[in-house]
C-alpha positions in Angstrom: -12.4 -14.7 -26.2 -15.3 -15.1 -24.3 -13.8 -18.2 -22.1 -9.9 -18.3 -20.8 -7.9 -20.9 -22.6 -6.0 -23.2 -21.3 -2.3 -24.2 -22.4 -0.4 -28.5 -20.9 2.4 -27.6 -19.2 4.9 -29.6 -22.0 6.6 -32.7 -19.5 10.5 -31.8 -19.7 12.3 -33.1 -21.8 15.8 -33.4 -23.4 15.7 -36.0 -26.1 13.0 -35.8 -30.0 11.9 -38.8 -29.3 10.6 -37.7 -25.8 9.7 -34.7 -27.5 8.0 -37.0 -30.6 6.1 -39.3 -27.3 4.9 -35.9 -25.4 4.0 -34.3 -28.7 2.4 -37.4 -29.9 0.2 -37.9 -26.5 -0.9 -34.3 -26.1 -2.4 -34.6 -29.1 -3.9 -38.2 -28.9 -6.1 -36.5 -25.8 -7.2 -33.4 -28.0 -5.1 -30.0 -26.7 -6.3 -27.2 -26.8 -3.0 -25.4 -26.4 0.4 -26.8 -25.8 2.9 -24.6 -23.4 7.1 -25.2 -24.4 8.5 -23.4 -20.9 11.3 -22.0 -20.7 13.8 -24.7 -20.7 16.9 -25.3 -18.1 18.8 -27.7 -20.4 17.5 -29.9 -23.0 15.8 -28.5 -26.6 14.8 -24.4 -26.2 11.4 -23.4 -26.3 10.7 -22.0 -29.6 12.8 -24.9 -31.5 10.3 -27.4 -29.9 7.3 -25.5 -30.6 8.6 -25.2 -34.2 8.9 -29.6 -34.0 5.7 -29.3 -31.8 3.8 -27.5 -35.3 4.8 -31.2 -37.6 3.1 -33.5 -35.1 0.5 -31.4 -33.8 -0.9 -29.3 -36.5 -4.3 -28.7 -34.6 -2.6 -27.3 -31.6 -2.2 -23.7 -30.4 1.9 -23.4 -30.2 2.3 -21.2 -27.1 5.9 -20.5 -26.7 8.5 -18.9 -23.2 10.8 -16.1 -24.7 13.5 -14.7 -21.9 13.9 -11.0 -23.6 16.6 -9.5 -22.0 19.7 -12.2 -23.1 18.5 -13.4 -25.9 18.9 -11.5 -29.2 15.5 -10.4 -30.9 16.6 -10.8 -34.0 16.3 -13.9 -34.2 14.2 -14.6 -32.4 12.2 -12.9 -34.0 13.2 -14.7 -37.1 12.7 -18.0 -34.9 8.9 -17.3 -34.2 7.6 -16.0 -37.4 9.8 -20.1 -39.3 6.9 -21.1 -36.3 4.2 -19.2 -37.3 4.8 -20.2 -40.1 5.3 -23.6 -40.1 2.4 -24.1 -37.1 0.0 -22.3 -40.6 -1.3 -19.5 -37.5 -0.9 -21.3 -34.3 2.0 -19.6 -32.3 2.8 -17.4 -29.6 5.2 -16.1 -27.5 5.2 -15.8 -24.1 7.7 -13.7 -21.7 9.1 -14.8 -19.4 11.8 -14.3 -16.5 15.7 -14.4 -16.7 16.4 -16.8 -14.4 18.7 -15.2 -11.4 21.7 -16.7 -13.0 21.6 -15.4 -16.7 23.3 -12.2 -16.0 26.4 -14.1 -14.8 26.3 -16.6 -17.9 26.5 -14.4 -20.8 28.3 -11.7 -18.1 26.6 -8.2 -17.8 26.1 -7.3 -15.2 22.6 -7.6 -13.0 20.2 -5.6 -14.9 18.5 -3.4 -12.3 14.3 -4.8 -12.3 13.5 -1.0 -13.9 16.4 -2.0 -16.8 14.9 -5.3 -16.9 11.1 -3.3 -17.6 12.9 -1.1 -20.0 14.5 -3.7 -22.1 11.9 -6.1 -22.0 9.3 -3.0 -23.6 12.7 -2.6 -26.7 12.9 -6.5 -26.7 8.4 -6.8 -28.1 8.7 -3.1 -30.3 11.9 -5.0 -32.2 10.2 -8.2 -32.6 6.8 -6.2 -33.3 8.8 -4.0 -36.0 10.9 -6.5 -37.4 7.0 -8.8 -37.6 6.0 -6.0 -39.8 8.7 -5.6 -41.7 7.2 -7.1 -44.9 3.8 -6.1 -46.2 1.8 -9.5 -46.7 1.5 -9.2 -50.4 5.8 -8.7 -50.2 5.8 -12.5 -51.9 5.1 -12.2 -56.0 6.6 -15.4 -57.4 6.6 -12.9 -60.8 7.9 -15.7 -63.1 7.8 -13.2 -66.2 9.8 -10.4 -64.4 12.1 -13.5 -62.5 11.8 -12.4 -59.4 10.1 -13.3 -56.3 10.1 -9.9 -53.6 8.5 -6.6 -54.5 11.1 -5.2 -52.7 8.7 -1.7 -51.7 7.1 -3.3 -49.4 9.4 -4.9 -47.6 10.6 -2.4 -44.9 13.7 -1.7 -43.2 13.5 -0.8 -39.2 15.2 1.4 -37.3 15.1 0.6 -33.9 17.6 2.5 -31.6 16.6 1.4 -27.4 19.6 1.4 -24.5 21.8 -1.5 -24.9 21.1 -1.9 -28.6 19.8 -0.8 -32.4 18.5 -2.6 -34.5 18.8 -1.5 -38.3 17.2 -3.3 -41.1 14.3 -6.1 -42.4 13.9 -9.7 -41.2 14.4 -11.8 -43.3 11.7 -14.9 -43.2 9.1 -13.9 -44.4 5.5 -12.1 -42.3 3.7 -15.5 -40.7 0.3 -16.0 -41.8 -1.2 -13.8 -38.4 1.1 -10.4 -38.9 1.4 -10.0 -35.4 2.0 -13.5 -34.0 0.4 -13.1 -30.8 2.5 -11.3 -26.9 1.4 -12.7 -23.7 3.3 -11.8 -20.8 3.6 -13.9 -18.0 0.3 -12.5 -15.5 -0.9 -12.5 -18.9 -5.4 -13.3 -18.1 -6.3 -14.9 -20.9 -5.2 -18.0 -20.6 -3.9 -20.4 -17.6 -0.9 -23.1 -17.3 -1.8 -26.3 -16.8 0.1 -29.8 -15.8 -3.5 -31.7 -16.1 -3.8 -32.8 -19.6 -7.5 -33.0 -19.3 -8.0 -29.6 -18.3 -6.6 -28.1 -21.8 -9.7 -30.9 -23.7 -11.1 -29.5 -26.8 -14.9 -30.8 -26.3 -15.3 -31.1 -30.1 -13.9 -30.1 -33.5 -15.9 -27.0 -33.1 -14.3 -25.6 -30.4 -10.0 -26.3 -32.2 -8.8 -22.7 -33.2 -7.6 -21.4 -36.5 -5.1 -18.9 -36.0 -4.0 -17.7 -32.0 -4.8 -13.9 -32.5 -8.7 -15.5 -33.3 -9.5 -17.5 -31.1 -8.4 -14.3 -28.9 -10.9 -12.0 -30.3 -7.9 -10.4 -32.7 -7.8 -10.6 -36.4 -5.3 -10.1 -39.0 -3.1 -7.2 -38.8 -1.5 -5.0 -41.5 2.0 -3.6 -41.0 2.6 -0.4 -40.0 4.3 -0.3 -42.9 1.8 -1.1 -45.9 0.0 1.6 -48.7 -3.6 2.3 -47.7 
């Protein structure tokens, strides 16, 4: 990628109808990417983005994820579902938790160092689960009546300070392999409120997948046999 990507920040919505209308306006304006920011009320960003994949199938979809107070296994499944629904146009944007998040889940406020460690742990879990299915794990073999090759699905074993994770994803590997994960100070993108600033100059600038737009190729599973 040689130029910065501009993502249109979707306005806050609280209903499916408002979400549909906002997505339709963004699609009709030919934006390159839509950003689904942290939800204070209403619909969760990954859920909004999955809906957006149906309304705006040619647009990159970047969804905010708060990794410290959300369960990493469930975030992974929602992200993989989005990657399938969008045919590889999904991205995750790591954002800090709101001040009241710790009290809402009944835990002490973590220190800055603990937050940094837990964010790193969550991202590691996301990436391992993305890799837990090899690209060709789904075989659909009618003769043997096998949908999956069990030898190409791998349990991850992760142990961190706040939790441990064992097992594989229950959602198949996404089109991108590894879904791009961007942090809050990422320089490759800029999130804008002006819809005109995020528009495409034409079909030639339309992205293929999120990874390819960032100049990255398909990421093979770390568990794949050479």
